[in-house]
C-alpha positions as CSV (number, residue, x, y, z in Angstrom):
1,X,125.6,-225.1,-51.7
2,X,123.5,-224.7,-54.7
3,X,121.2,-221.8,-55.4
4,X,118.1,-223.6,-54.4
5,X,119.5,-224.7,-51.1
6,X,120.7,-221.1,-50.5
7,X,117.2,-219.8,-51.1
8,X,115.7,-222.4,-48.8
9,X,118.3,-221.5,-46.1
10,X,117.7,-217.7,-46.5
11,X,113.9,-218.2,-46.5
12,X,114.1,-220.3,-43.3
13,X,116.5,-217.8,-41.7
14,X,114.1,-214.9,-42.5
15,X,111.1,-216.8,-41.1
16,X,113.1,-217.7,-38.1
17,X,113.9,-214.0,-37.5
18,X,110.2,-213.0,-37.9
19,X,109.2,-215.7,-35.4
20,X,111.8,-214.4,-33.0
21,X,110.6,-210.8,-33.4
22,X,106.9,-211.9,-32.8
23,X,108.0,-214.0,-29.8
24,X,109.9,-211.0,-28.4
25,X,106.8,-208.8,-28.9
26,X,104.5,-211.4,-27.3
27,X,106.9,-211.7,-24.3
28,X,106.9,-207.9,-23.9
29,X,103.1,-207.8,-24.0
30,X,102.8,-210.7,-21.5
31,X,105.4,-209.1,-19.1
32,X,103.6,-205.8,-19.1
33,X,100.5,-207.5,-17.6
34,X,98.3,-205.3,-19.8
35,X,95.5,-206.7,-21.9
36,X,95.5,-203.6,-24.1
37,X,98.9,-202.2,-25.2
38,X,97.6,-200.3,-28.2
39,X,94.3,-199.5,-29.8
40,X,94.8,-202.3,-32.3
41,X,94.7,-204.9,-29.6
42,X,91.0,-204.2,-28.6
43,X,89.5,-201.0,-30.1
44,X,86.4,-201.1,-27.8
45,X,88.6,-201.8,-24.8
46,X,90.9,-198.9,-25.8
47,X,88.0,-196.6,-26.1
48,X,86.8,-197.6,-22.7
49,X,90.3,-197.0,-21.2
50,X,90.4,-193.6,-22.9
51,X,87.0,-192.6,-21.5
52,X,88.0,-193.9,-18.0
53,X,91.2,-191.7,-18.1
54,X,89.1,-188.7,-19.2
55,X,86.6,-189.4,-16.4
56,X,89.5,-189.7,-13.9
57,X,90.9,-186.4,-15.0
58,X,87.5,-184.7,-14.6
59,X,86.9,-186.3,-11.2
60,X,90.3,-185.0,-10.0
61,X,89.3,-181.6,-11.2
62,X,86.1,-181.8,-9.2
63,X,88.1,-182.9,-6.1
64,X,90.5,-180.0,-6.5
65,X,87.6,-177.6,-6.8
66,X,85.9,-179.1,-3.7
67,X,89.1,-178.9,-1.7
68,X,89.4,-175.2,-2.6
69,X,85.7,-174.6,-1.7
70,X,86.3,-176.3,1.7
71,X,89.2,-174.1,2.4
72,X,87.2,-171.0,1.5
73,X,84.2,-172.1,3.5
74,X,86.5,-172.6,6.6
75,X,88.0,-169.1,6.1
76,X,84.5,-167.6,5.8
77,X,83.4,-169.5,8.9
78,X,86.3,-168.2,10.9
79,X,85.5,-164.6,9.7
80,X,81.9,-165.0,10.7
81,X,82.9,-166.4,14.1
82,X,85.1,-163.5,14.7
83,X,82.3,-161.1,13.6
84,X,79.9,-162.9,15.9
85,X,82.3,-162.4,18.8
86,X,82.6,-158.7,18.0
87,X,78.8,-158.4,17.9
88,X,78.4,-160.2,21.2
89,X,80.9,-157.8,22.8
90,X,79.0,-154.9,21.4
91,X,75.7,-156.3,22.7
92,X,77.2,-156.8,26.2
93,X,78.6,-153.2,26.1
94,X,75.2,-151.9,25.1
95,X,73.5,-153.7,28.0
96,X,76.1,-152.3,30.4
97,X,75.6,-148.8,29.0
98,X,71.8,-149.1,29.3
99,X,72.2,-149.7,33.1
100,X,71.0,-146.8,35.2
101,X,74.2,-146.8,37.3
102,X,76.2,-145.5,34.3
103,X,76.5,-141.7,33.9
104,X,77.1,-139.7,30.8
105,X,80.9,-139.7,31.3
106,X,81.0,-143.5,31.5
107,X,78.9,-143.7,28.3
108,X,81.2,-141.4,26.5
109,X,84.2,-143.4,27.5
110,X,82.5,-146.5,26.2
111,X,82.5,-145.1,22.7
112,X,86.1,-146.0,22.2
113,X,85.5,-149.8,22.6
114,X,82.4,-149.4,20.4
115,X,84.5,-147.8,17.6
116,X,87.2,-150.5,18.0
117,X,84.5,-153.2,17.7
118,X,83.0,-151.6,14.6
119,X,86.5,-151.5,13.0
120,X,87.1,-155.1,13.9
121,X,83.7,-156.0,12.5
122,X,84.5,-154.2,9.2
123,X,87.9,-155.9,9.1
124,X,86.2,-159.3,9.3
125,X,83.8,-158.3,6.5
126,X,86.9,-157.5,4.4
127,X,88.7,-160.7,5.1
128,X,90.2,-162.1,1.9
129,X,90.9,-165.6,0.6
130,X,92.8,-166.1,-2.7
131,X,92.3,-162.5,-3.6
132,X,88.5,-162.6,-3.1
133,X,86.7,-160.7,-0.4
134,X,84.7,-163.4,1.5
135,X,81.9,-161.5,3.1
136,X,81.3,-158.6,0.6
137,X,78.2,-160.0,-1.0
138,X,78.1,-159.7,-4.8
139,X,81.2,-157.5,-4.7
140,X,83.7,-160.3,-4.1
141,X,86.4,-158.4,-6.0
142,X,86.1,-155.3,-3.9
143,X,85.9,-154.4,-0.2
144,X,82.7,-154.7,1.9
145,X,80.7,-151.5,2.3
146,X,82.2,-149.0,4.8
147,X,80.4,-148.8,8.1
148,X,78.1,-145.8,8.2
């Protein structure tokens, strides 16, 4: 082979390799089923995809927060239900003690259940969820006020 033929052969070989490389890249892109593989493919589309991923992350954060809020609300609802039951029991006991058939000894003996119900009520006010006191008002990091 002469030098000119060698140069033609080398040039053709080089272009053939480049064509093969481009064909392999095109095949990889086509087989990925993605329209945008890099920001160079479609800058506006890539920006849209980036915003969509950021929005998805933000929405997942909102969902996680809402799930935590639902759990806390259910725990508070349970605590309020138990407190309502204790208050109903106290009301029924007060009605019984207000009856004329009860004497002073019966009323004194009813103080023990009253104290127990007050303790149960205070226990419900101090119920915690994730380290926060549910029914302590603005003092969520501390206990509810002591019954007085």
